[in-house]
N, C-alpha and C positions, 0 to 999 in steps of 0.2 A: 583691289585687284593686284595680281602679280605684277608689280610695277615695271614699267619700262626701265631700261638699264640705268639711266642717270639717277633716278630716284632710288633704284635698288642698291646701287653701290654705296649710297650714303648710309644705308642700314645693313649692308652686307647681305641682302636678300631680295630677288624678283620672283618674281614669278613674272536658247531656249525653248512644255508648255504645259503642264499641269498634271503630274501624277504624284501620289503620295510617296514619301520615302519608303523604299523597299529593300530588303536584303535577301540574297539568294546564295546558295552554296556555289563556290567557284566551279565553272564548267571544266570538265576534264576532257580535253581534246588535243589532237596534234597541233602544235603551234607552228606558224610560219616563221621564217627568219625576219626579224625586224632590226634594221640598222639605220644608218643616217642617209642612205641613198634617197634623193629627192627632197630632203629637207633643206632649208635655207637659213642663213643668219641675216638678220637685219641690223641696223645701226643700234637698236635698243631692245630688240625682241627676237623671237624665233618664228619660224613659219615653215611652209612646205609648198612644193609645186603640186597642184591637185588637178584631177580630171573627174568627170562625172561618168556614170555608166554608159551614157550615149555620146560622149565626146569622141571626136575623130583625131587621128594622129596629126592631121593638117591644121587643127584648130590652134589659135593662139594659146600659149601656156598661161595658166592662172596661178597666182600665189595666194595662199590663205594665211592670215594671221588674225590678231585681235582688233576689234574696233578701237580699243584704247592704245593700240600701237600706231595709229594713223599719224603720219608725219606732220599734219596740220593741227594736231591736238585732239583731245577727247571729243567725240560727238556729244552734243547736249542730249538730255533725256527727251525722247520723242523725235529726235533728228535722224533722218536717213539721207545719206549722201550717195549719189549715183553720178557716173560720168565725169568725175573730177579729174582734171589733168594731173599727171604725176610723172616724175622722172626718177623715182626711187630705185635704188639698186639692192640686189640680194646676192649673197654669196651662196652659190650652189655647191652642196656637199655630195661626195661619193659615199660608198658604203662604210668606209673607214672614218668618215668625218673630216676628210681633207677637202678644202675648197678647190674646185676644179674650174670654176667659171664665175663670172659676174653677169647676172641677169638684170635687165632694166625694165621698169614699168613704163607704160605710156598712159595708163589710166587707172584711177580708183573706180572699179566697176561698181562696187557696193560697199558701204561702211555704215555701221550703226552700233550703238550700245543700248538699244531699246529691245527688250525681250531676249536678246542674245548679244554677243560681243564679238563681232566679226568684221574684218576688212578683206575684200577680195580684189587683188590687182590683176590687170591684164598686162602681160609682158610683150616685148617686141619680137619674140621668137615663138616657134611652134614646138609641140611635143616631139614631132619627128626630127626636127633640127637638133634638139637637146639629146635625143637618143642617138642620132648619127654621130654627133661630135663627142659625146661624153659617156655614152652607154648607160644613161640614167633614164629611168621611166618615172612618170608622175605617180603619186599616190591616188588611189581611187576613193572618192567620198561615198560611203554607203548611203543608200536611199531608204534604209529601214531604221527604225528606232532601236537604240542599243538595249541590251538586256542586263539586268542586275546580276552580279556575280561574274561577269565576263572578265577574263584576264586581259589586261591592257598594258601598253607601254606608251609613255609620254616621251617624245623624242625632241630634245632641245638642240636646234642647230646653233644657237648662240653659244651655249656652254659645252656643246658636244658631249652631252650627258643623256643617258636613257634611264628613265625611272620605270620600275615594274611594280604593278599592284593590280587590284581588281576594282570594278565598279561596285561601290558599296550600296548605292541606291540613287534615287532621283529626288530633287528638291522642287516642290511646287512653285515657290518663289524664292529667289536668292536676292537679297537687298544689300546694296553697298553704296553708301553715300546717297547721291540723288538717283542712282540707277537701280532698275529692277530687271532681273533675268528670269525667264520661265523654264521650268523642267530641266534644271541644271543637273549635271553629273557630279555626284560626290565620290571621291576616291576613298579607298581604304588608306590607312595611315602611312603605308610604305611609300606612297608617291608624295614625298615631302618637297615639292617643287619650290624653287626660289626665284627671285627677281631675274629677269632675262629669259625665263622659260615661257613668258607670255606668248601666246600664239603657236606654241608647239602642237603638232598633230597628236591626237590620242588615237592609238592604233589598236584594233582588235587583233590579238595575237593568233587567233584561229583563221580569220579571213584575210588579214593583212590590210584591211580597209580602214579609212579614217572614220571614226564615229563621233568625234568631238574635237574641240580646240581648247587647250588649257588656258585658263584666264585668271584665277584668283585663289586666295586662301586667307583664312583668319589668322593673323599674325600675333595679335596681342590679347585676344580674348574680349575685345570691345564688341559692342552691340550695333551692328548695321552701319558702321563708319567706314570711311575709305581705308582699304587694306584689312578690314575686319568685317567681311560679309556675314550676314545672319540668315538663317533659314526661316521661312514663314510658311506654315501649312495652310490648308484650305479654311481652317477655322480662325486663322490669324495668330496662332500660337507661334512665338518666336523661340528659336533654339540657336545657341551660340556654340560652335565647336572649335575651340582654339587649336591651331596646328593642323586643321584639316583643310584640304585643297579641293578645288572644283574646276569643272570645264563646262563649256556650252556645246550642246548637241549640234550636229551638222547635217542630220538626215533631211531637214527641210530644204536645204540649198539646191540639190539637183533639179527639183521640180520647177525652179525659177530660172533655169537656163535652157535655151533652145538650140537649134542647129547653129554650129559655129561658135559655141560657148557664148552666145549672146544673152544678156540678162533680159528677162521678160517677167516683170512683177505681176503682169496680168494673165500669165499663163495658167491654165487649169491646174489646180493643186498647189499653186504657189502660195505659201502662208507666211513668208517673210514680211516684216513690217514695211509699209510703203511710205514714200515721202509725204 
């Protein structure tokens, strides 16, 4: 996986549910402006302040990053963490990538590295308060599956770097060490994300919405090892793509949150892994 920062600096590099790899021509459409507003920097990763289509301005603000960026360590395969106390801080960035505030978590709402690779934190403030104080709005998580060929930007709050490429296709199973992720996004080669970019929002440049969260890449050409994920298709065929990077889709997340940004894994349509 695109390693958290400590591991990444050592090598000078950091950085889910079942469709066959597919490639489509890039869509030609008017692009929205994608900058750093609403992204955050963590101690070892990147992330973003997110909302869902039905979130209210008065709701507690949420921060999205990777499961492997969790401050207490990587969740084990099959492990799902909910409601864990946290006081983690995040540097909130404006459009230029300048830190304008420090946000603080009070809870790990959800974290897993099973099927997907996400951590969602609840902060001690609201979207309305952030907007009032800093003029920054959250990023909206799309509730629909991304499309191959879509132009995207991967926005790293840690490195204050924006990568531009397209969705090359989708991976039935992406295996890395002991973890397996489903229906992962494969980037075209221009998104050569590095260590510290883990947790960066992947933004559709047409809608401006988050469609995935950046999480890994094959660094050395190894097969299915840590930092060297491999693709596995429906027939079990393994493909290794050295230098290619990946993200985990986020469209499943909104259905698992109800009024007040409250997690409800029993909600109708929620397909995230359960504890």
